[in-house]
N, C-alpha and C positions, 0 to 999 in steps of 0.2 A: 403928475403921477402917470406912470406908464399903464395903458389900458390892457387889461388881461385879453390873451388870445387863445382860445380853445380850438384845436384843429382835429378832426377825425380823419386819420390815415385808414382807409377801407382795405388796402392792400388787394389781393387778388380774390376778393369776394363781391358778390351782388351782381347778377345779370342786370340787363336794363329795367325789366319789370320790378325786380327785388329792389333796385336802388330807387326807383320811383315810389315804391311803398315806403321806404325808410325816410326818404327826405319830406314826403308828405307828413308823415308822422311828426318829423322835427319841426316842421313849420307850425304845425298845430301846437305842440308842446312848448315851443320857444317864441311864439309870437309876442312881440312887444319887448322882448329882451335887448336891451341896448347898452347895458353896463360892460358887456364881453363882446369882443369880436369873435364871431362864430364861423369857422370854415370847415368844409367837407371836401375830401379828396377821393373821388370815386375812382375805379379803374376807366382806362381812356374809353372803353366801349359804351360806358354809361354816362360819360359827362354830358352829350348832347341833350339827353332827356332830363338829367338833373338840372341842366341849365335852364331849360324851359320851365320846369317846376318851381324853380327858385326866383324867377323874375319877380321883381318888386318886393322881394322878402329881405328880412334882416340877416339872412345867412349867406356868406360867400362861399365860392368853390374854387378849387384848383386841381392840378394834376400831380401825380405821384412821381413823376420824372420827366425828362425830355432830353433831345439832344442838342447840341450847342451850334451846329450848322444851320444856315438859313434853309437850305434844301439840297437835295442831291441824291446820289445812288447809295442811300444807307438803308437797305431793306429792314423793314421792322420798325425803324426809329420814328420818332414824331418831334417835329421842328417846333420852335417856339411860337411862330406865328400861327401853326395850326391849332395850338393851345389858345392863343389870344383870340383867334376866329371864333372860339367857342364861349368867349367871354371870360375865361378864367382869370383871376386876379392873383393866384398862387401856384407856387410849384415846390414840391418836396424836393430837395436836392440832397444827394450823399447819404441816403438812409444805410443804416449798417448792413441791411439785407442786400442792398446794391452793391456795397463794398464787398460782402462776403461771397455772393453767389455770382456776381456780374463783374467783379473785379474793378470796381469804381476805385480811383485814386485821388489823392489831393489834386492833382493835375486836372482830371476830368471834372472834378467837382468845381474847381476854380473856372473852368471854361464854361461850365453851364451856369453858375452864378452870374458872370458877367454876360451871357446871352440872355438870361432871364431879365436882369435889369435893363438890358438894351431894349427889351420888348415891353417894358413896363410892368413886368410881373414881380410880385414880392416872393423871393426865394426864402424858403424854410430850410435852413441849412443845418443838417444833422451832424453832431460830433458825439463821441463816447468811446469808452474802453471796453475791452472784452474782460471776462472774469479773470483769466490768468494774468491779464495786464493790471488789473486792480489788485490781486492777490501779491503781485510782486513789486507793488509800490510805484507803477508806472502811470497811474491815472492822469497826473497833471502833464506829464511828458506827452502822452497819447493826445489829451485835449489840446495841448498847445499846438502840436504837430497839426491837427485837424484845423484848427482855428486859423493860424497863420498861413497854412497852405490853401485852405479853402477861400479865405478872403484876401489872398495876395493881390496886390495891384488895384485895390479898390480905393476910391476918393472917400473922403468924409461924408460927401452927400450920397454916395453909394451906400455906405455902412448904415446910415440912417434908415435905408429901405429894407434891409435885412432882418429876417427872424432867425435866431439861433435856437436849435432844439438840442438839449443836451439829454442824450439817450444813453444810458449805461447798458452796453448790449447784453450783459448778464441778467438784465431785469426786462428783457422785451420778450412778451409772450411765455414768460417763465412762471408768473405768479410772484416773483421775488421783485420787491421794490426798494430802491435806496431809501434809507431812512430820511427823514426831512432834514436832519443835520447834514447827512452826506450830500443830499441833493444842493442844499444852500451852499455848502463848502465849495462845491464845483461851480455853482452858478457864480458866486462871488470871485472865483479865480477867472472865469471866462470874462466877466466884466472888467477885471484888472487888466486881462490881456487886450481887450478892446481898447481901454483907455491908453495903453502903450501905443498902440497901433493908429488910434484915429484921435486920441485926445479925451479927457475927462467928460466934456460936454456931450460928446458924441456917444460915449459908453454909457452914460446915465440915461440915455433915450432909447437904446436899443433893447428890444424885447427878447428875453431868453426864456424858452419854454423848457419844461421837464417832460420826458416821455419814458415810459417803462412800467408797464402793468398799472396804469393809472385807473382807479376806479372811483365810483361816488363816494365810497367810505375812506378814501385816504387823500383825496386831492385837496381838501381843505387844510389838512396838516401840511401838506407839501406846499401849497401856496402861501402858507404863513411866512415862508422864507422872504426876506425883503428884496432879494435879487431874483425871485421866480415870477414870472409874469405870465403863466399859463401852461398849458400842456398839449402835447401831440399824443393823441389817444389812439390806441390800436384797437383791440377786441372790443373794448366798451363802446367804441363809436358805432358798432354795427347794431346796437340795441337802443331803441328810440328813448325808453326811459332812463337807461343808464347815462347816455350822452348828455341828454337834456339835464339830467341831475348834476353831472359833473359842470356843465355850464353855470348852473345856479349856485352851485357851492363855490365857484371861482370869482364871484363878485368881490370887488374890494370894499 
């Protein structure tokens, strides 16, 4: 059975002091929870303090983005080894906000995924359609494009180290959520794509999260889908009680 994974994407929220307060609260609330992999992804400026606070805890942490080059004249970018130097185990890659505001493409996502794997990071690779794409019946086309483009050139061994996050863009930060049936339908399709790319044995082991206005009161219904292995949580991850309850509701 695939172990559920709940990851909190803090986006551009929390100063270092605020981040410390949040993770200390989570440590207290989630102490001893082992049935779910728990991950937080603070902004770059807070990772060092979060790392210190989480030492020896059951909560992992990662970055929200990274560049694919080892080093160089890339002002403002952060290299994979800078993230691993802080002890990060995860990195969110290709989030819809990166695609929308910073012109991420399948090509840049693919480069970042390969760089993350090279440095021992677990990439959380985001895929998903916009509202107009869903309304025009293009959901599967968009998701196929993102999955095949983002994971192009990976080996079976690489694929086993990847987490996929299906995030319908129309449900991110809008309060709208895909129904459990809609979420399961796309998750099942993603797993079928992974089967064609890497074989059924690999696809059966890859974890696929749902993201998009996940809250304590809807996560259990969403997680009931047999192909849904967790959640990438936005706004609710900024609240200790809400995020802790989402983790608890996600146990198999």
